[in-house]
N, C-alpha and C positions, 0 to 999 in steps of 0.2 A: 574894190572891196578891201577893207582892212583885214589883214591876215596876221596870225600869231607871229610869223617870222618878222614882219615889220616891227612889231613891238619888241621882239627879242633883239633885233639889230639896234633899234633906237635906244633901248635900255642900256645896251653895252656901251654905246657912244656917250650917253648921258653919264654913266658911271665913270668911265675913263676920262671924259672931257678931252678926248683926243681920238680922231678917227683912225690913225695909224695903230695906236695901242688897242683900240677896240677891235680892229680887223685881226690883229694878232691873237687876241683872246678868243675870237670866234673861229680862228683857223681859216680865214678867207683873206683874199687880197683886198687892198684898199679901194680900187675903183668900183667893184660890185657893191661894196658897203655904201659908198657915196651915192650910188644910183638908188639903192634901197631907201636911203634917207630922203633923197629928192622925191622919190615916188610917194613916200609917206607925207611929206610936206604938201605935195600937190593934192593928195587925197583929202587932207585935212583943210587945206586952203589957208595955211598960215605957216610962217617960218618957225622952226623949232629950235634952231641953233644960230648963234652969231659967232663969227670967228674972232679969236683973241690972239694975243701974242703967244700964249701957252698952248692954244689949241682951239677948242670951241666951248661956248657957254650956252646954257639953256635960256631961251626967251621965256616970257611969262606963260605963253601957251605951252612951251616945252616943259616947264616945271609942273604944270597941271597934268599934262599927259604922262610925265614920268611917274608921278604918284599913283595914277591909275594903272599904268603899265606894270609897275612892280606888283600890284595886287592881282592883276589878271594873270601874269606869268606865274605867280605863286599858286594861284588857284589851279592853273593848268597843270603845274607840277604835282599838286595834291591829287588832282583827278587821275593822273597817270599812276601815281603810287597807290591810290585807293583801288583802281581797277586791277593793278597787279596783285594787290592783297586779296581782292575778291577772287581772282583766278586761282590763288593758292589756298582758298578756303579760309582766309584769315579775317574776312570782312563780309558782312551781309546779315542774313536773318535765318534762324533755324526755327521752323514751326514744328511743334512737338505735340503729338496726341498722347494724353495721359489718362490714367484710370485711378480708382479709389485707393486701395491699400498700398499700391506701389509708391504713392506719394508720401506715405508716412516715413519712409526711410531711404529705400534703395534708389529710386529714380532721382530724387534731389541730390544724392551723393554723386551720381554719374553726371548730372547736368552741372553741378558745381565744379567738378573736375574739368569738364569741357570749358566752362566759362573762365576758369583760372588760366587755362592754356590759350584761349582765344577770346580775350575780353572785349574785342571790337565786334564780335558777332552777337547780335540781339537774339535772345531766346524768347519765343512766344508760345505759351502753353494753351492747349485746347482740350477740355474734358470731353472724351468721346468713348462710346462703346467700342467693342472690338470690331464690329461690322462697320461702324462709322469710320474707324481708323483705316481699315482696308480700303474703303471707298475713297477716303480723302487722300490716301497715298496714291491711288490710281489716278485721281484727278490732280495730283501734285499740289494739293492745298496744304499738306503737311509733308515734311521730309522724313521724319521718323515717328514711330508710335511705340508705346510700351504697353504690354498686356501679358496675360497668362494663358496657358493651354491653347496656344495658337495652332489652328489647323494648317495643313499644307496647302499652299496656293502656288500655281505655276509661275506667277509673276512677282510674288512677295517672298523676300528672304527674312529669316528671323535668327537672332543670336541670343542665347541665354545670357542674361546679365548676371543673375545670381540665382542660387537655389535656396529655398526657405523651408524650414521645418514648420510643422503645424502645432498650434497650441489650442487649448479649449478655454473660452471665456465662460466663467461660472459665477453665478450669484454667490456672494459671500455666505448667504444662509444655506446654500446647498452643501450636503455632506461631501461632495466631490472636491469642494474648495480646500479641504484639509489634506488632500493627497499631494504627495510630491510629484507624482506622475499619474496620468490617466490613460488606461488602455482604451482603445476605441470600443471594445466590447462593454466597457463600463457605461457607455452611452446608450446601450439598449434600454428602451423604456423611458429614457429621459426626453423631455420636450425639447425639440431642436429647432433653433432659428437658423435659416439658411439665407445666403446671399450669393450673387445678386439675382434678382428676379428679372432676368433678361433672356434674350434668345439663347438657344442651346447650340453646342455644349458650353458649359460655364462652370464656375467653382461649385455651385450647388450640385451639379451633376457629379463632379469629382468627389465631393463629400458623400453623396448618396451611394456612389459606387464603392467607396471604401467601407461603408457600413455593410452593404450587401456582401462584399468580399469576406467580411468577418461573420457572416451568418445571420444578420438581422436586417429588418426593414426599419429605417429611421422613422421616429415619431415626429414628423415635421408639423410644428404648430404655426409657423409663419415663414414666408419668404419675403425678403426685403430687398431694396435696391442697392444697398451699400453696407460696408462693414460698420460705419459709424452708427447707422440706424440699428443694425443687428446688436451691437454692443450696448446701445441705449436700452434695447428691450431686455437684454441680459441683466442690466442694472436694476430694472424694475421687477426682476424675478420672473420674467416671462418664460425663460428657458435657458438652455446653454447654446453656445455657438462656437463651431470650429473656425478658427481664423489663422491666416499666415502669421508667422512670428513678427513681421513688421507692424502688424496691427496693434501689438502691445505698446507701441509708442502713443496710442490713444488711451489716455487714462480716464476711467469713469468710476465714480464713487460706487462702491458696492460690488465691483467686478474684480475677480481674481483670475489671472491667467495661469493655467497649469499646463506644462508640457505634455504633449501626446506621446505615449510610450509605444514604440513599435521597433522591431528589429528585422530587417534594416528600417531606418526611419523613412516615412513617406515624405518625399520632397516635392515642393511646388515651385515652378519656375516664375521668374520675372524675365520677360524676353523683349528684345528690341526688334521692331519690324521696320523694313524699308523696302522701297521699290527696287527690284533687281537691276533694272536698266537705267536707274537714275544716275546721270553723270555729274551731279553736283559736287563741286570741290569741297563745300562745307560738309556734305555727307561723308565724303572720303576722309576728311580730317576727324569728323566725329567718330567714325568707325575705328580709326587708329587709337583715339583716346579710350574708346570702349574696350579695345583689346588689352590696353594697359590695365584698365580697371579690372577686367576679368582675370588677368594674370595675377594681380595683387590680391585677389580674393580666391585664388585657386579654382577658378571656373574653367571648365573645358566642355566642348560639345555644343550642339545646337538643340533648340527645342523641337 
């Protein structure tokens, strides 16, 4: 059976055109090298070298094998290097669970920072609800997920990526659009659009709780699946909508974003989820990049 060592020894002799010099470069003695070349010629069934006054020269068969041997050895070296890079988390694929408003600003910034640090890692994005992300993490279909208001799970860890302030999307025709800041109590009696209309707890629950905390029951006129739909309804004059600050990156005609005034301000997390016992080198490197991102943005603490 042809083995990689046969090609390695053969290529050394072909390069040096001298068995003695080839043996020296391989750090072996000349007799074992000669035997390896003889074994290879027997295996192939054709002579690969002819002796000359200066050493050895390749036969026509040897020239053909030498071209292929160099390619095979190069691929073998590449395979070893790629495997080493994968073991260090520098090569491979990162499957990421994503959600609506996080993709307007924060999550792309984190992923770009990781891609710049590890350009040979492919990033694959999967839009998922919070429950779908947790299940996909457990099944190892994704390596990380991003979401908000993450519950505690015994097998899932979460790290706050950033904290966001809240703003209110208001139709330009609404008198609230003229204010520099809106108190949450200003929303009492206002038609309110909430998102997402998914399993609980969610951002809708968070907003409703903030309203009740300030002494009123929100007048919910519509629950929708995502921030884009919510802001689109605001643009049509359907109502007002509390959104995270990152949602202001979505511009809609006829919508004014007014900061929500509270002291201290109500903050909403964007958090990264991952499986606690995942040994992935890529996850390890991603979490290192995430810690740098958090430090650069003054973030501390878990969700």
